[in-house]
N, C-alpha and C positions, 0 to 999 in steps of 0.2 A: 234674645239674647239678653237684652237689660234686664227683663224682669225676671230671668233665670237667674241672675247673676242678684239680684236685690233679695233672694230669698234669705230667710235669717240663718235657716238650718243647714245650709248647704255646705256640704263634707267638701274638705281639702281637694278631695281627687276631683270630685265634680264641677269645684271651682275652676278647677286647671281647665277642664274641658270647653267648659264655658267660656272661660277667657281666650282661649284658641278660636274658639269659633267668633267668639267677639272679633278678634284680629281678620279671621276671614273675610267675615260680612261689612264689617267696615273698612277693610283695605280694598274691598271690592267697589264700595260706595265710593271711596275717595278717586277712583280711575277712570270711573263710570263717566262719562260727558253729560248725561243726560240726567245724573243724580247727584253730582259733585256741589253743584252749586247749591243745591238744596240742603246738603250735610258738609258744610264749608269745615267744621271740624273733625271730619272722618279719619283722617288721617292720624290725628294728633291721638284722637280715641284709641284707634288700631294700636297704634303705637304701645300708649299707657298699658292698654290690655297685655300686650305682649311682654312688656317691664313686669309686671304684676306677675303675670305666669313665672318669667325665668325666675323672679325672687323666690317661688315657691317650688320650682324642678331646675336649678341650676343645672343637672344633667340632661335636657332638653329631651329626654326621653319620649314622652308623649309627642311632642311637637316633631320629631322626626319621625315616628313611628306611625303617626296619626296624617302623614304629609300635609302638615300645615306652611309648609317651607312657602308656596305660594301666597302667602298673607306678607311673609317679607318682600318677595318680590316683587308685588304689586305695590309696597311703599315705595319698594328702590326704583321702579318704572315712574311713579308718580313724580318722586322727587326729581329724579332725572331730568322731566320734560318738563317741569316748572323752571329747573336750573338753564336747559334750553332755550324757552320763552324768554327769559330775563334777559338772557346771554346775548340773543338774536334782539334784544332792546337795548341793549348796552346797560343794560340796569346790572351793575357787575357786584355790589353787595348783596345783590337779592339771588345774582346767579351763585354766587360763591356759598352763600346759606344752604340754597337746595342742592347743588354738588356736594357739596361737602357731607349733607345729610345723605346723600345716594352713595356715596363713597365709603360712608361707615359702614352702611347696610348692605353693600356690595362686599365689604371686607368678612363682616359676619357671616355672608352665607357661601364664602371660601374659604374661612377657617372651618367652618363645619362642614365642609366637601357637601354643600348643597348647590352649588353652581352648575349650570350646564356643559361646562368644558374642564379641564383641567389646569386653567391658567393661577397664577399665585398672586397677581395683580390686575385688580380691574384697570387697565392701562388707560382707555378712553375717557372714563370718569374721573380717574386720578388727571390726567392730562385737563381736562378743561376745568376742574377746579383750580388747578395751578394758575390758569390761563386769567380765570375769576379773578382770585387773588392779587395775579403781578396787576391786573387793569385798576383794581381796587387799590394799588400803592399798599397792599399787607405784603411786605418783601419776607417776614419771617415764616409767612403759611403759604407763599409761593415758595419757596425753597424748601417746606416740609413735605411738599409734593409734588415738584420735580426731583426731589432727593431720593421718594420712592422708586421712581424711574429711572434713573442713573444709577443706580444701586443694583438694579437688574440689568443692568448695561443695554438698554432700550437704543435702537439705531434705527435709520430711514431718514429720508429727508424731513419728514414731519416733525422731527424729534432734535434737529440739530439746533435749532434756537433755546430747547431748554438748558444745551450744557454751555451755551453763549451766557445767556441768564446768570447761571450757577458761577461760572468762573469769573464774570463780573462782579457779581453781589458781595461774593467772599472775598476776591479783592479788594472790595471798598470797606468790606467787614473786618481787615486786616486778619482774615482767618486762613493761615498760609498754610496749614493743613489739607485744609479742604480745597482751596485753591489748586492746589498741586494735584491734588485727587481726581478731581473735574478736568482740570487741563490734560491729564495723561491719558483719560478715559476718552476725550474728546478727539486728542491725536491720534488714538489707535483706532477707534471708531469713523472717524471720517479725516482720512491721511491727505484727500486731495486737496483739501483746504489748511494745511498747512501753514501758510502766509496768514491766516485770520489768526490761528492759534501762537504764532510767533507774536503779533503786535499785542496780544492779551499778555503775554507772558513778559515782553519790553514793557509795556505800559505797566504792570503790576511793580515791577523790577524800580520805576522810574517813582512810584508813585509810593512805595513802602519801604525804600532802601534810603540809606543816609550817603551823603556823599563820596566817603571812602570807598563805602561797598561798592556805589555804582561804576567809581572808577578802576577798582579792581576786577569786576566784571567784565568791563570795557576792555581793557587791557588783555583779559582773557582771550 
């Protein structure tokens, strides 16, 4: 593939094809446990090949028609696995870097309707990217990914803590609009924990209101 691309008189259409094959071949090398150590930069080379191709063909016509989406799928899987390995080792920053790359690739597949289901958000990857950011004390990044989940009103026992994090973080940021937005969602999605949401509400009122306002609310 590299020799093909190195040809000086390669036409644009042929170069696009060669770049897509480089994406395919190198992405497979990057996720092959028996070969990845021999080609440690395979994933970055595959991504670079795709970026060059996309610059030449923004419509992605040949990429889609030729069935090359598997190359991006390989890069997504590889990034996610690296993120999971780092996460299990509590290497939060490496986990965040890998998960955020996987999330970006997953978002690309979803936006171009190349994912295997009809989901609009890759919830598992977004969740783990947010976890890694939170554990790295990267508050704004954690909020970015948790916002994505809360904005599709995701619910269930595994997701309640993200609402707690959002509510507390926006209270500390004195962002009243987002504090109220996610508090209202949490109350609706997790009505059995009404006492918890009331505590957050009272804590925000105490922290972010002056004495006359507190007295007025108390008298209500």
